[in-house]
N, C-alpha and C positions, 0 to 999 in steps of 0.2 A: 503494500500500500505506500503510494508516493503521497507525502504530505508537504505542502508548501504554505508560506505565511506571505500574505499580501498586504500591503500597507497603503490604502488609499489617501492621497495627499493633494487635497485642493489648495490653490494658492489664495483664493478669495475666502474672506471670513467676515461676516456681519459685524460681530461684537470685537474682533481683534485682527485687523487686516495683516495679512503676511505673517501670522503667528508662527507658522512652522518653520520659518527662516530667522526667528528671533534667537538672540545669543543666550544660551544656557550653560554657563560655566565654560565658556571658550568653544562651545560647539553649538550648531543649530539643533533646534528642537527636534526636526525631522531626522537629522543624522544621529542623534542620541537615541531616538526611538527605534531606527533600523538597527543601530549597533546593538542595542538591548534585547532586540528580537533574536539577533544572530547569535548573541551570547547565551540563550536559553538552550541551544543545541538540540532543539526538538524538531528542526525541520530540513528536509532534503534541499530546500532553497528558500530564500527570502527576497522579496521584490517590493520596491515602492512603485506605486502606478499614479501618475499625475498628469495634470492638464497644464503644467507649468514648466517652461524650458529652465527656469531657475531652480526649481527644486530637483529636476532630472539631472542637471549639471552638478548640483551639490552632491547628490548621492554618488553618481558616477566618478567624479572627480576625487572621491574619497575611497575608491576601490569597490563600491557597492553596486547593485544591480537595480535598474529602473526600467519602467515601461512608460513611454508616453502614449496618453489616451488619444485616440483618433477623433473621437466623437464628443459632444457635450453630453453630460449626464446629470440626471435628476438625483441619483442616490449613489451610495457607496457600492452597493450590490451590483448595480448596471456597470459601473467603472471596473470593479473587479471581474465581472463576467466577460466583458470585452478583452481585458487583459489575458485571461486564462483559456479563452475560448479555443486556442490552437496549442495549448500545452498539454503534455500527456501527464496528468495528475490526477488522483483520486480525491483527496480531501484538500480544501482551501481554507486556511484560517485568516480571519479579517483581523488585523491588529490595527487599532486607532492611531493615526500619524501624530495625534497631540498628546500621546501619553508615554513620555520618554523614560518612565521608571516601570515599563512593561516587565512583569515577572513570569517566571517559568510555571509556577504552580497552577495558576488558573488555565492557562494554555494547555498544560498537560491534562488536566481535567476534562477539557473538551475533546481532545485527540482521544483519550480513553474511552469516551462514549462510543466513537466508530470502531475502536478495536474491540469492545464488547458486542457490538451490534452485528452478530452473526447472521441474523435473518433479514438485514438491511431495511429494518423499520425506521430508521431515523434519516430524515433528508438534512436536517440542521441541528446544531446544538449551541446552546448559549448559556448565560450565566444570570443567576438572580441572588440576590441577599435579602435577608429579612430586614425590614425597617419597622420600628416601633413609634418613633417620634411622630406626633400628630402633624407637625408642621411638613415633615418630609412625605408623610403619606398624603397629605393635601395638595402638595406642590405640583402643578402641572409639568413642571420641567423634569420631574422624576417619573419615569414611565412605569407603571405597575404591570403586573403579569399575575394571571391566576392559572393554576395548572390542575390536571386530573391527578389520580391517585398513582399513576406511573411517571409523573412529572413531565407529561407532556402539555405544552402551552395550550390553553383554552382561548385566551384572549390577553391582549396588551392594551392599555389605555393610559392617556394622562389623567383620567378621572379617577376617583378613589374606586377601586374594585376589589373585593365585593363591597357594595354599599352596606354600611352598618346599621341596618334597620333593627336588628338584634344585636346587642352587645353581650359580652361575656359568653360567648359560644365557641370559643377557641379559634377564631379565624386569625391567620397570619397574613401579614402584608408583605409582598416582596417587590423589591425595585429591580427592574431588568437592568442589567449591566451589558452595554452594546458591543460585545465581543462574540464574534459568531465562529463557527466551524461549519462549512458547507460541503456536502457531496457536490462535485463538480456539476453533475446533470441538474441538481436542484437551482444553482446558480443560473445555469444557461436557460432552464425553464423560466425563471424569474424575468431575465432579460427580454424574452420574447412574450411575456404576458402583460395585458393591459393593467394600468392603475384602475381599482375599482372604488367604490363609495366609502368603503371603510378606511382604506389607506388614505384617500383624499381628505376625509375629514379630520382624523387624527394626526395626519402627516408622519405616520409610522410605516416604513417599508416592510417591516416584518408582518403586516397585516395582509400584504399581497400573498405572502407565502400561506398564511392560514386560509385566506379566501379561496385559493385555489387547490386546497386539500394536502399541502405540505405538513409534514409532522416535524415539530420542533421540540427536541429534548432539553428541558432546562435542568442545569445543574447548580444545586445550592452552594454558595461559597460565603466565605467571610471576607474575601478579598475586596478591599476599597481602592479603586482606581484614582489615579492622579492626573486629571486631564488639565490641559491649558486652554482655556476659553477666553481669558481676559488677562490684560496687564498686571492684575494683582495676582492671578494664579502664577504667572511667570516669576513674580518675586518671591512667592512662596517656594516655588520649585528650586529657585536658586538658593534659597534659605536651605532647603532639604538637602541640596547637593553639597553645601558647604558643610553640613553637619555630619555627612556621610565618611 
């Protein structure tokens, strides 16, 4: 089973323009993410896929591997699908480009899902962590997921799900962590399927997979990702780096 990591890396960012090329302890954010992913030693190959010549050159000039997107894309899945369409791979792991402290353990957990899936029942795997703070639960920027008894995703939403009409019934709330592992065919299917109403309403690409019957296995983790979405996040990341 050939397993690769792909890091989608857009240049534009609404909240923090060119964030992936910002300096983080003497290296750019995207280069640190790439190097951290390679350092996990979990993958047969690691690629950055980007719409930007600047990001492409940043990776290649430091000895890394990058793929230039040919088309404009709405989502990370679309960008990755185009990149891997002609690659001989089985499993594709999507690593977020703005997470320079990418760790091996959660990625290993996703890969293990497919190693254990001898009957090929899983199309995608992703991570979730329990949240108990009411503010976190109600925050629409925290995507929530509900699962069945086998930990397959039933639905993702920015709203509070399940709605707490009854309290003290043992409901647990889970935040979706946007790290995915895909079977290659699931990615290619996504690429060729239209956006439907659920995805359009919530602006969550994972709903396209569910709407078309793909099975998403969720893995519970205590991992907390450190993403860089703002200048303040970059300052915090530099502080973490200095303390290491």
